[in-house]
LOMI-835820 format. One record per residue (C-alpha): x, y, z; residue number from 1. Coordinates in nm, 3 decimals. Layout:
X	Y	Z	NUM;
...
This chain:
-3.241	-5.148	-10.540	1;
-2.934	-5.188	-10.759	2;
-2.607	-5.329	-10.624	3;
-2.436	-5.005	-10.720	4;
-2.677	-4.803	-10.511	5;
-2.642	-5.039	-10.216	6;
-2.266	-4.990	-10.209	7;
-2.291	-4.618	-10.146	8;
-2.207	-4.481	-9.799	9;
-2.492	-4.476	-9.554	10;
-2.625	-4.117	-9.545	11;
-2.576	-3.915	-9.233	12;
-2.867	-3.713	-9.098	13;
-2.809	-3.336	-9.099	14;
-2.715	-3.198	-8.759	15;
-2.720	-2.856	-8.606	16;
-2.395	-2.662	-8.584	17;
-2.195	-2.761	-8.275	18;
-2.213	-2.537	-7.972	19;
-1.892	-2.362	-7.860	20;
-1.680	-2.606	-7.662	21;
-1.890	-2.904	-7.772	22;
-1.731	-3.237	-7.867	23;
-1.745	-3.280	-8.245	24;
-1.891	-3.606	-8.380	25;
-1.940	-3.771	-8.719	26;
-2.013	-4.118	-8.854	27;
-1.999	-4.307	-9.184	28;
-2.082	-4.661	-9.297	29;
-2.003	-4.825	-9.633	30;
-2.087	-5.164	-9.777	31;
-1.728	-5.225	-9.889	32;
-1.554	-5.293	-10.220	33;
-1.651	-5.656	-10.278	34;
-1.913	-5.706	-10.553	35;
-2.039	-6.010	-10.363	36;
-2.148	-5.789	-10.074	37;
-2.513	-5.696	-10.125	38;
-2.611	-5.591	-9.773	39;
-2.487	-5.317	-9.542	40;
-2.496	-5.493	-9.207	41;
-2.304	-5.219	-9.020	42;
-2.465	-4.928	-8.841	43;
-2.290	-4.626	-8.690	44;
-2.394	-4.307	-8.515	45;
-2.218	-4.027	-8.333	46;
-2.375	-3.718	-8.180	47;
-2.421	-3.514	-7.862	48;
-2.721	-3.599	-7.645	49;
-2.850	-3.514	-7.299	50;
-2.986	-3.783	-7.067	51;
-3.289	-3.758	-6.841	52;
-3.043	-3.724	-6.553	53;
-2.898	-3.412	-6.716	54;
-2.571	-3.568	-6.832	55;
-2.441	-3.427	-7.158	56;
-2.282	-3.706	-7.360	57;
-2.086	-3.709	-7.681	58;
-2.193	-4.060	-7.775	59;
-2.056	-4.283	-8.051	60;
-2.173	-4.634	-8.139	61;
-2.065	-4.882	-8.407	62;
-2.252	-5.211	-8.454	63;
-2.155	-5.488	-8.697	64;
-2.447	-5.721	-8.762	65;
-2.426	-6.102	-8.761	66;
-2.665	-6.334	-8.943	67;
-2.786	-6.431	-9.286	68;
-3.038	-6.261	-9.513	69;
-3.110	-5.920	-9.357	70;
-3.086	-6.044	-8.998	71;
-2.745	-5.882	-8.940	72;
-2.849	-5.538	-9.047	73;
-3.165	-5.571	-8.838	74;
-2.960	-5.660	-8.528	75;
-2.718	-5.373	-8.587	76;
-3.001	-5.125	-8.638	77;
-3.176	-5.234	-8.317	78;
-2.847	-5.217	-8.125	79;
-2.757	-4.861	-8.223	80;
-3.107	-4.719	-8.185	81;
-3.154	-4.894	-7.848	82;
-2.831	-4.752	-7.705	83;
-2.920	-4.395	-7.798	84;
-3.281	-4.431	-7.686	85;
-3.190	-4.588	-7.352	86;
-2.921	-4.329	-7.274	87;
-3.157	-4.043	-7.356	88;
-3.429	-4.171	-7.122	89;
-3.205	-4.292	-6.840	90;
-3.172	-4.124	-6.501	91;
-2.849	-4.313	-6.423	92;
-2.568	-4.081	-6.320	93;
-2.286	-4.338	-6.328	94;
-2.161	-4.342	-6.687	95;
-2.017	-4.699	-6.699	96;
-2.342	-4.831	-6.551	97;
-2.536	-4.625	-6.804	98;
-2.346	-4.775	-7.099	99;
-2.372	-5.126	-6.956	100;
-2.748	-5.101	-6.906	101;
-2.788	-4.954	-7.257	102;
-2.618	-5.257	-7.412	103;
-2.815	-5.494	-7.190	104;
-3.136	-5.330	-7.315	105;
-3.016	-5.367	-7.674	106;
-2.935	-5.733	-7.607	107;
-3.286	-5.797	-7.475	108;
-3.448	-5.637	-7.779	109;
-3.231	-5.819	-8.033	110;
-3.278	-6.150	-7.851	111;
-3.658	-6.115	-7.854	112;
-3.665	-6.003	-8.217	113;
-3.443	-6.295	-8.323	114;
-3.692	-6.544	-8.174	115;
-3.980	-6.399	-8.376	116;
-3.867	-6.572	-8.695	117;
-3.664	-6.882	-8.781	118;
-3.486	-6.677	-9.044	119;
-3.346	-6.445	-8.774	120;
-3.275	-6.712	-8.513	121;
-2.895	-6.669	-8.510	122;
-2.879	-6.296	-8.560	123;
-2.668	-6.075	-8.337	124;
-2.436	-5.776	-8.347	125;
-2.110	-5.643	-8.213	126;
-2.121	-5.310	-8.029	127;
-1.846	-5.062	-7.951	128;
-1.965	-4.761	-7.749	129;
-1.766	-4.454	-7.645	130;
-1.897	-4.161	-7.443	131;
-1.724	-3.836	-7.348	132;
-1.878	-3.677	-7.040	133;
-1.727	-3.376	-6.869	134;
-1.400	-3.414	-7.059	135;
-1.361	-3.781	-6.960	136;
-1.380	-4.091	-7.177	137;
-1.586	-4.402	-7.100	138;
-1.619	-4.714	-7.316	139;
-1.821	-5.035	-7.340	140;
-1.758	-5.316	-7.585	141;
-1.897	-5.649	-7.707	142;
-1.746	-5.832	-8.005	143;
-1.462	-5.730	-8.234	144;
-1.544	-5.371	-8.323	145;
-1.279	-5.141	-8.181	146;
-1.218	-4.807	-8.010	147;
-0.894	-4.609	-8.055	148;
-0.760	-4.295	-7.891	149;
-0.555	-4.062	-8.111	150;
-0.334	-3.819	-7.919	151;
-0.042	-3.610	-8.046	152;
0.000	-3.828	-8.354	153;
-0.008	-4.157	-8.163	154;
-0.273	-4.426	-8.158	155;
-0.370	-4.654	-7.869	156;
-0.635	-4.925	-7.891	157;
-0.863	-4.912	-7.588	158;
-1.063	-5.233	-7.642	159;
-0.983	-5.601	-7.677	160;
-1.150	-5.827	-7.932	161;
-1.395	-6.088	-7.805	162;
-1.294	-6.350	-8.059	163;
-1.213	-6.717	-8.005	164;
-0.847	-6.648	-8.080	165;
-0.814	-6.364	-7.830	166;
-1.000	-6.551	-7.556	167;
-0.793	-6.871	-7.569	168;
-0.471	-6.669	-7.569	169;
-0.582	-6.452	-7.273	170;
-0.689	-6.756	-7.073	171;
-0.366	-6.941	-7.155	172;
-0.533	-7.228	-7.340	173;
-0.324	-7.179	-7.653	174;
-0.017	-6.980	-7.749	175;
-0.062	-6.686	-7.988	176;
0.098	-6.889	-8.268	177;
-0.127	-7.189	-8.209	178;
-0.440	-6.974	-8.184	179;
-0.356	-6.787	-8.505	180;
-0.357	-7.116	-8.699	181;
-0.681	-7.248	-8.552	182;
-0.982	-7.263	-8.787	183;
-1.206	-7.103	-8.522	184;
-0.977	-6.806	-8.464	185;
-1.216	-6.542	-8.605	186;
-1.533	-6.663	-8.435	187;
-1.704	-6.406	-8.211	188;
-1.764	-6.525	-7.854	189;
-1.964	-6.225	-7.731	190;
-2.240	-6.054	-7.926	191;
-2.556	-5.855	-7.868	192;
-2.867	-6.071	-7.889	193;
-2.715	-6.418	-7.918	194;
-2.784	-6.515	-7.556	195;
-3.049	-6.406	-7.309	196;
-2.784	-6.235	-7.093	197;
-2.487	-6.024	-7.202	198;
-2.141	-5.987	-7.048	199;
-2.048	-5.626	-7.130	200;
-1.676	-5.545	-7.130	201;
-1.636	-5.219	-6.936	202;
-1.258	-5.224	-6.949	203;
-1.057	-4.937	-7.089	204;
-0.756	-5.148	-7.187	205;
-0.454	-4.916	-7.191	206;
-0.202	-5.201	-7.207	207;
-0.364	-5.411	-7.474	208;
-0.503	-5.676	-7.241	209;
-0.186	-5.729	-7.038	210;
-0.347	-5.569	-6.733	211;
-0.613	-5.727	-6.516	212;
-0.981	-5.674	-6.578	213;
-1.005	-5.476	-6.255	214;
-0.728	-5.239	-6.365	215;
-0.898	-5.191	-6.702	216;
-1.231	-5.106	-6.537	217;
-1.057	-4.866	-6.301	218;
-0.917	-4.676	-6.601	219;
-1.268	-4.564	-6.699	220;
-1.317	-4.187	-6.696	221;
-0.991	-4.119	-6.876	222;
-0.914	-3.742	-6.880	223;
-0.918	-3.611	-7.236	224;
-0.704	-3.333	-7.381	225;
-0.786	-3.061	-7.636	226;
-0.770	-3.208	-7.985	227;
-0.786	-3.573	-7.872	228;
-0.977	-3.791	-8.118	229;
-1.166	-4.114	-8.055	230;
-1.212	-4.350	-8.350	231;
-1.476	-4.625	-8.323	232;
-1.479	-4.872	-8.611	233;
-1.606	-5.209	-8.727	234;
-1.353	-5.481	-8.800	235;
-1.375	-5.405	-9.172	236;
-1.143	-5.108	-9.125	237;
-0.848	-5.289	-8.969	238;
-0.903	-5.659	-9.045	239;
-0.641	-5.874	-9.220	240;
-0.642	-5.837	-9.596	241;
-0.777	-6.130	-9.796	242;
-0.499	-6.089	-10.054	243;
-0.213	-6.039	-9.803	244;
-0.239	-6.209	-9.462	245;
0.057	-6.005	-9.337	246;
-0.121	-5.670	-9.387	247;
-0.446	-5.499	-9.294	248;
-0.683	-5.285	-9.497	249;
-0.590	-4.990	-9.276	250;
-0.295	-5.028	-9.043	251;
-0.345	-4.897	-8.691	252;
-0.017	-4.706	-8.717	253;
-0.137	-4.497	-9.012	254;
-0.465	-4.381	-8.858	255;
-0.317	-4.067	-8.693	256;
-0.158	-3.947	-9.016	257;
-0.475	-4.015	-9.217	258;
-0.699	-3.803	-8.995	259;
-0.452	-3.536	-8.882	260;
-0.586	-3.183	-8.936	261;
-0.926	-3.308	-9.056	262;
-1.259	-3.243	-8.884	263;
-1.449	-3.557	-8.781	264;
-1.661	-3.594	-9.094	265;
-1.361	-3.563	-9.325	266;
-1.161	-3.792	-9.097	267;
-1.427	-4.063	-9.118	268;
-1.447	-4.029	-9.495	269;
-1.068	-4.051	-9.529	270;
-1.049	-4.372	-9.326	271;
-1.331	-4.535	-9.522	272;
-1.176	-4.432	-9.856	273;
-0.845	-4.583	-9.748	274;
-1.011	-4.918	-9.679	275;
-1.204	-4.906	-10.007	276;
-0.882	-4.829	-10.193	277;
-0.735	-5.149	-10.049	278;
-1.041	-5.341	-10.185	279;
-1.186	-5.421	-9.844	280;
-1.415	-5.725	-9.864	281;
-1.636	-5.629	-9.568	282;
-1.860	-5.348	-9.453	283;
-1.671	-5.052	-9.304	284;
-1.805	-4.817	-9.036	285;
-1.632	-4.533	-8.856	286;
-1.735	-4.285	-8.585	287;
-1.500	-4.000	-8.495	288;
-1.532	-3.792	-8.177	289;
-1.301	-3.495	-8.131	290;
-1.235	-3.285	-7.823	291;
-1.259	-2.909	-7.882	292;
-0.963	-2.676	-7.849	293;
-0.710	-2.865	-8.061	294;
-0.496	-2.711	-8.333	295;
-0.665	-2.824	-8.651	296;
-0.368	-2.755	-8.878	297;
-0.112	-2.926	-8.658	298;
0.099	-3.184	-8.838	299;
0.132	-3.535	-8.699	300;
0.375	-3.548	-8.410	301;
0.708	-3.713	-8.484	302;
0.945	-3.832	-8.218	303;
1.239	-3.879	-8.451	304;
1.293	-3.828	-8.826	305;
1.416	-4.184	-8.862	306;
1.072	-4.310	-8.754	307;
0.834	-4.204	-9.034	308;
0.526	-4.398	-8.930	309;
0.651	-4.680	-8.714	310;
0.403	-4.603	-8.443	311;
0.292	-4.965	-8.440	312;
0.622	-5.043	-8.271	313;
0.601	-4.745	-8.036	314;
0.438	-4.917	-7.740	315;
0.665	-5.222	-7.766	316;
0.985	-5.026	-7.805	317;
0.899	-4.756	-7.551	318;
0.837	-5.020	-7.287	319;
1.210	-5.091	-7.290	320;
1.317	-4.728	-7.256	321;
1.455	-4.637	-6.916	322;
1.495	-4.271	-6.832	323;
1.742	-4.186	-6.559	324;
1.733	-3.810	-6.507	325;
1.962	-3.722	-6.214	326;
1.928	-3.375	-6.076	327;
2.248	-3.263	-5.910	328;
2.332	-2.944	-5.727	329;
2.200	-2.717	-5.459	330;
1.888	-2.508	-5.440	331;
1.891	-2.156	-5.574	332;
1.952	-1.914	-5.286	333;
1.644	-1.715	-5.382	334;
1.418	-2.021	-5.364	335;
1.491	-2.210	-5.042	336;
1.305	-2.535	-4.992	337;
1.090	-2.532	-4.677	338;
1.217	-2.781	-4.423	339;
1.019	-3.067	-4.276	340;
1.014	-3.153	-3.904	341;
1.118	-3.507	-3.812	342;
0.865	-3.776	-3.906	343;
0.856	-4.145	-3.819	344;
1.057	-4.340	-4.076	345;
0.879	-4.471	-4.383	346;
0.579	-4.240	-4.376	347;
0.435	-3.946	-4.565	348;
0.233	-3.664	-4.411	349;
-0.065	-3.525	-4.605	350;
-0.012	-3.153	-4.561	351;
-0.251	-3.011	-4.819	352;
-0.538	-3.136	-5.036	353;
-0.741	-2.962	-5.305	354;
-1.025	-3.135	-5.486	355;
-1.059	-3.511	-5.473	356;
-0.779	-3.732	-5.338	357;
-0.781	-4.090	-5.215	358;
-0.556	-4.366	-5.087	359;
-0.572	-4.737	-5.161	360;
-0.376	-5.012	-4.989	361;
-0.366	-5.384	-5.075	362;
-0.665	-5.571	-4.943	363;
-0.880	-5.263	-4.889	364;
-1.101	-5.041	-5.101	365;
-0.994	-4.691	-5.191	366;
-1.099	-4.421	-4.944	367;
-1.072	-4.042	-4.930	368;
-0.752	-3.892	-4.790	369;
-0.774	-3.657	-4.493	370;
-0.557	-3.351	-4.427	371;
-0.281	-3.412	-4.171	372;
-0.309	-3.788	-4.217	373;
0.000	-4.009	-4.202	374;
0.033	-4.272	-4.476	375;
0.286	-4.551	-4.447	376;
0.472	-4.629	-4.770	377;
0.481	-4.981	-4.908	378;
0.427	-5.187	-5.224	379;
0.078	-5.133	-5.356	380;
0.005	-4.813	-5.159	381;
-0.162	-4.596	-5.423	382;
-0.242	-4.224	-5.398	383;
-0.448	-4.049	-5.662	384;
-0.609	-3.713	-5.735	385;
-0.923	-3.662	-5.942	386;
-1.047	-3.348	-6.109	387;
-0.907	-3.055	-6.305	388;
-0.836	-2.845	-5.996	389;
-0.710	-3.122	-5.770	390;
-0.365	-3.158	-5.617	391;
-0.201	-3.323	-5.318	392;
0.105	-3.221	-5.115	393;
0.307	-3.470	-4.913	394;
0.595	-3.430	-4.674	395;
0.809	-3.746	-4.660	396;
1.013	-3.874	-4.369	397;
1.331	-3.838	-4.579	398;
1.269	-3.458	-4.589	399;
1.142	-3.471	-4.950	400;
0.837	-3.278	-5.067	401;
0.607	-3.433	-5.326	402;
0.324	-3.265	-5.518	403;
0.069	-3.464	-5.719	404;
-0.099	-3.259	-5.988	405;
-0.454	-3.296	-6.125	406;
-0.569	-3.644	-6.232	407;
-0.248	-3.808	-6.113	408;
-0.190	-4.154	-5.972	409;
0.125	-4.279	-5.800	410;
0.233	-4.573	-5.589	411;
0.421	-4.471	-5.276	412;
0.638	-4.782	-5.273	413;
0.924	-4.689	-5.035	414;
1.071	-4.397	-4.841	415;
1.442	-4.385	-4.765	416;
1.550	-4.402	-4.401	417;
1.927	-4.374	-4.450	418;
1.982	-4.727	-4.321	419;
1.787	-5.021	-4.458	420;
1.603	-4.830	-4.732	421;
1.844	-4.614	-4.930	422;
1.610	-4.494	-5.203	423;
1.268	-4.334	-5.205	424;
1.060	-4.495	-5.480	425;
0.748	-4.353	-5.641	426;
0.571	-4.523	-5.932	427;
0.381	-4.278	-6.151	428;
0.092	-4.438	-6.336	429;
-0.027	-4.117	-6.500	430;
-0.024	-3.742	-6.455	431;
0.215	-3.485	-6.309	432;
0.453	-3.496	-6.013	433;
0.696	-3.244	-5.865	434;
0.960	-3.370	-5.622	435;
1.195	-3.161	-5.410	436;
1.460	-3.382	-5.250	437;
1.698	-3.213	-5.008	438;
1.923	-3.517	-4.991	439;
1.992	-3.472	-4.620	440;
2.065	-3.846	-4.590	441;
2.224	-3.873	-4.932	442;
1.918	-4.061	-5.057	443;
1.794	-4.072	-5.414	444;
1.428	-4.019	-5.501	445;
1.326	-4.232	-5.800	446;
1.012	-4.162	-6.002	447;
0.935	-4.468	-6.216	448;
0.664	-4.486	-6.481	449;
0.425	-4.776	-6.527	450;
0.611	-4.894	-6.837	451;
0.946	-4.915	-6.654	452;
1.094	-4.577	-6.745	453;
1.246	-4.399	-6.446	454;
1.361	-4.058	-6.330	455;
1.584	-3.992	-6.027	456;
1.679	-3.680	-5.835	457;
1.925	-3.596	-5.560	458;
1.926	-3.273	-5.364	459;
1.713	-3.060	-5.594	460;
1.377	-3.015	-5.771	461;
1.236	-3.190	-6.077	462;
0.900	-3.214	-6.249	463;
0.786	-3.532	-6.423	464;
0.488	-3.592	-6.649	465;
0.387	-3.934	-6.775	466;
0.131	-4.007	-7.044	467;
0.055	-4.381	-7.061	468;
-0.079	-4.349	-7.414	469;
0.235	-4.237	-7.588	470;
0.389	-4.375	-7.359	471;
0.634	-4.101	-7.267	472;
0.798	-3.958	-6.959	473;
0.901	-3.592	-6.981	474;
1.147	-3.433	-6.740	475;
1.160	-3.064	-6.647	476;
1.453	-2.937	-6.439	477;
1.387	-2.638	-6.214	478;
1.712	-2.617	-6.017	479;
2.058	-2.770	-6.047	480;
2.155	-2.986	-6.344	481;
1.966	-3.285	-6.487	482;
2.096	-3.606	-6.634	483;
1.887	-3.832	-6.853	484;
1.991	-4.166	-7.001	485;
1.847	-4.462	-7.186	486;
2.012	-4.771	-7.040	487;
1.907	-4.999	-7.326	488;
2.065	-4.789	-7.599	489;
2.415	-4.776	-7.448	490;
2.428	-4.402	-7.509	491;
2.608	-4.167	-7.274	492;
2.398	-3.964	-7.030	493;
2.252	-3.637	-7.155	494;
2.294	-3.338	-6.924	495;
2.049	-3.048	-6.921	496;
2.050	-2.742	-6.698	497;
1.791	-2.583	-6.475	498;
1.505	-2.433	-6.674	499;
1.521	-2.697	-6.946	500;
1.302	-2.986	-7.064	501;
1.382	-3.308	-7.249	502;
1.247	-3.653	-7.331	503;
1.382	-3.957	-7.515	504;
1.268	-4.105	-7.846	505;
1.199	-4.481	-7.869	506;
1.548	-4.542	-8.010	507;
1.705	-4.373	-7.708	508;
1.793	-4.047	-7.881	509;
1.705	-3.732	-7.687	510;
1.463	-3.470	-7.803	511;
1.589	-3.123	-7.868	512;
1.636	-2.943	-7.538	513;
1.386	-2.663	-7.493	514;
1.256	-2.447	-7.210	515;
1.103	-2.616	-6.909	516;
0.724	-2.630	-6.929	517;
0.656	-2.439	-6.609	518;
0.292	-2.370	-6.695	519;
0.217	-2.742	-6.661	520;
0.304	-2.715	-6.291	521;
0.097	-2.408	-6.206	522;
-0.124	-2.598	-5.961	523;
-0.089	-2.510	-5.591	524;
0.063	-2.172	-5.682	525;
0.345	-2.335	-5.877	526;
0.387	-2.604	-5.611	527;
0.440	-2.361	-5.328	528;
0.709	-2.171	-5.519	529;
0.924	-2.476	-5.595	530;
0.855	-2.417	-5.967	531;
0.953	-2.077	-6.108	532;
0.642	-1.888	-6.213	533;
0.669	-1.753	-6.571	534;
0.674	-1.376	-6.593	535;
0.675	-1.194	-6.921	536;
0.908	-1.361	-7.168	537;
1.109	-1.563	-6.918	538;
1.106	-1.743	-6.589	539;
1.081	-1.534	-6.278	540;
1.251	-1.621	-5.954	541;
1.006	-1.836	-5.756	542;
0.837	-1.669	-5.465	543;
0.832	-1.939	-5.202	544;
0.512	-1.921	-4.999	545;
0.480	-2.064	-4.654	546;
0.464	-2.442	-4.676	547;
0.251	-2.478	-4.364	548;
0.265	-2.744	-4.098	549;
0.372	-3.082	-4.232	550;
0.365	-3.270	-3.905	551;
0.207	-3.166	-3.577	552;
0.348	-3.365	-3.281	553;
0.084	-3.476	-3.033	554;
0.011	-3.244	-2.744	555;
0.049	-3.392	-2.396	556;
-0.289	-3.446	-2.227	557;
-0.368	-3.202	-1.944	558;
-0.278	-3.312	-1.591	559;
-0.593	-3.388	-1.385	560;
-0.666	-3.123	-1.125	561;
-0.639	-3.256	-0.764	562;
-0.958	-3.282	-0.560	563;
-1.024	-3.061	-0.262	564;
-0.963	-3.346	-0.018	565;
-0.631	-3.440	-0.165	566;
-0.316	-3.234	-0.133	567;
-0.137	-3.134	-0.446	568;
0.158	-3.362	-0.513	569;
0.495	-3.196	-0.508	570;
0.626	-3.091	-0.849	571;
0.870	-3.336	-1.006	572;
1.232	-3.233	-1.032	573;
1.356	-3.076	-1.350	574;
1.160	-2.877	-1.610	575;
0.783	-2.895	-1.582	576;
0.728	-2.940	-1.959	577;
0.921	-3.064	-2.257	578;
0.933	-2.802	-2.535	579;
0.837	-2.911	-2.885	580;
1.126	-2.962	-3.126	581;
1.223	-2.636	-3.295	582;
1.122	-2.580	-3.653	583;
1.183	-2.302	-3.897	584;
0.844	-2.339	-4.058	585;
0.637	-2.025	-4.012	586;
0.298	-2.091	-3.859	587;
0.006	-2.063	-4.102	588;
-0.304	-1.915	-3.949	589;
-0.520	-2.123	-4.180	590;
-0.370	-2.457	-4.078	591;
-0.547	-2.595	-3.770	592;
-0.330	-2.742	-3.495	593;
-0.438	-3.092	-3.404	594;
-0.422	-3.216	-3.051	595;
-0.428	-3.584	-3.132	596;
-0.183	-3.810	-3.307	597;
-0.248	-3.811	-3.682	598;
-0.392	-4.137	-3.807	599;
-0.126	-4.368	-3.943	600;
-0.205	-4.619	-4.214	601;
-0.027	-4.942	-4.133	602;
0.212	-5.063	-4.403	603;
0.092	-5.357	-4.612	604;
0.225	-5.700	-4.530	605;
0.237	-5.825	-4.890	606;
0.329	-5.693	-5.231	607;
0.018	-5.759	-5.436	608;
-0.107	-5.478	-5.656	609;
-0.415	-5.296	-5.523	610;
-0.758	-5.402	-5.644	611;
-1.010	-5.123	-5.624	612;
-1.287	-5.289	-5.818	613;
-1.360	-5.664	-5.805	614;
-1.209	-5.815	-6.115	615;
-1.463	-5.873	-6.386	616;
-1.488	-6.226	-6.514	617;
-1.351	-6.234	-6.865	618;
-1.541	-6.450	-7.107	619;
-1.402	-6.807	-7.092	620;
-1.356	-7.024	-7.394	621;
-1.712	-7.102	-7.498	622;
-1.840	-7.452	-7.431	623;
-2.107	-7.411	-7.695	624;
-2.071	-7.305	-8.051	625;
-2.031	-6.924	-8.074	626;
-2.230	-6.722	-8.326	627;
-2.097	-6.728	-8.680	628;
-1.886	-6.442	-8.799	629;
-2.042	-6.194	-9.035	630;
């Protein structure tokens, strides 16, 4: 086989045309541009499969082999084929467990094969695995191959590298500067087949490793959007250039522009060609998965014309953006906000649930929420919905109404009481929230995103969406006037009116004001009429439906009937019963009246963040020599 022939891209097997609504998948591997490279030690594969349990997976795997002679390519080949074979035969219904067991099976096979010959003794492979199941993304990773999410022209890396440099920095053994100068910085500390056991990284790292391992694992099952793309690649695509240590063969920031408007096969080819054009000295492999329903011809999204491609700085800069939308004014007469009966201070009442919803407090595992349950606010009290049709409605003690849309997670940190707590604080981690604050105590309701951006309302209604990938908080005003400001930029506040939408660019400049995105808030019949329902070409006046009981005071227990041998005691002076406090809420026939006191979740006594899943043990700095780099 001639060197020229060996440097050609690895052929892709012909596949049947995708079914309607099916995730598109493509893969490509290339030996690279260096004439000294004579072996293709990468393997890649992406396609739709169905498991023995009936799960339909869009599965993508990239493996980068480690070892001399042909040991690396052998390890990579075993890794990829084992993952697909194991997933196809498995009856496991939990996707993260399925991916973990698939890599463990691959590790066992590579380990056994490596011991069959002295020549293959040190062989191993990286493995980056992504699976889309039911419109949700799951990942598993070992080594330094990577997985990226491309959404609306932005790129977010979802994996962390298991290299000596990354491990010593994460564990605090060395500073990033010290680790970058160390001669062992590129050594791989986790690989398939090097040890008898394998520590699979099941974290979906949305914050680049700044979050805990437990938080990263909890992010598994990320909801995907139409047109979202997942790029899985070996390190040859994005590694540091041999001729320019300050640059990479393909910069992460340019990936969205390179693949925009291209189907997966063309996208993979474009990325590989870009690396070859930069004279990449390593094998290059790419798998592209694409969600159906996107606009193929859409141009890359731009936040601001002064930012041509500086998406690499987007996450860093956006973390310092603080949004302060203040909604001022009264409710529209035609859309009165339903009132809330008095509640104990500092609590929220669960008045309506659709689909899956759960609560998590510090020191306890997450559990399902129950209708008519009382939840005490406090640091670390997390509420979340799960599923496309899910939503949750809360009535707060400060008379505010809060709706959580589908696949939304918030922290109910504090509820104003007009005395000690003057502000109601919600932290939105992801998803969609609608807040109606009547301001009866003059309190402000603040909606703060996970990256520190914040929105605030007073006496009116506002919708907020937060996407942690961009990251970006959008504000939609439905009544009154809205004010939005970036505190870091020193700019004056921007005022928008009811029926308008706005967001801020990373430099603090506002987007062009456009119409409020009412369709995004269509859940729960447009949040019980708080959001105007679109009609024809414009927004119709909201038709407020009955909110239903938010809090049912306990009913007094019946008085025991006297026995026949005992005379009835004389009636006490005054009225014989205390009437319930009046309320102007119409009675819903479909809302059951409870006769017991709703369960109250005690407030937490400390401020630690919740831990739903026991934190996975990150790989420590190896005490033995790690496998050599490819």
